[in-house]
N, C-alpha and C positions, 0 to 999 in steps of 0.2 A: 576314146578321148585321148588327147595329147596335151602336153604342156611344153612351154618354151624353156630353153636352156640358155643361160648367158654364155657368151663367147668372148675371147680376147679381142676380136676384131669387130665386135658389135653386129656380126651377122646373126641370122636366126637359125637355131637348131631346135629339133623337137625330140621328145621322148614319149613313149607310151605311159599313160597314167596307170597307177596301181588299181586294184579291184575296188577300193573304197571311193573312187571318184565317180561323180555322176553329173549329169547335165545341170549346169548352173551352180554346182557345188564341187569345187576342185580342192583336193588335198595334195599338197606338195610340201610336206613339212620336213624337208631335209636340206642340208647345205650343199651348194655346188662349189667345186674347186676348179679354178682355171690355172693351168701350168704356164708359167712365164717362159719356159724353155721350148716345149713342144706345142704349146697353144691348144692342147686338148682340154676339154671340159669333162669333169667326172661328177656323177651324182654320188654324194656320200650319204647313202641311205641310213647308215648307223649314227650319223651326226644330226640330231634333231634341231630344227630352227627354234630359237628361243622365243618365248612369249614377250610381246611388247605391250606395256600398259600405256594406252593412249589417253590424252586428256578427255574429260567429259565432252560429249557432243561429236567426237570423232569415231568413225567406224572404218576399220581396215578391211579392204577387199582382198589383198594379198600381201605377202611379205617375202622378199627374196634376200637370202644371205649368200654372198659370194666370197669365198676365200681365194686369194691369189698367192702363188709362190711356186715351189718346185715340187712336182709330183714324185711318187716313189720310184717311177721308172727312170726319171731323169736325174734323181739325186745321186746315184753312184757315179755318173759321169761328171757331175759338178764337183764332187769330193776329189776325184782323180785330177781334175783340172787345177784345183787349188793346191795340190801337193807339189 
């Protein structure tokens, strides 16, 4: 089983699902981070997607949270450029 990963250029990337995913029931409860400098996408497995309380009558099929900014690999270069 695979899941899609958001990218900065809206192309499609995939990652292998964890052991608790099954056919028709996908678990991807972590935040994705897209770096504005290197354009890489990172799965932040330790950052859990928040629960969203929907109004009565609505059922969520999936929830994606994407954080965008500067990754830990690019941050030192950004700091040097600003000095």
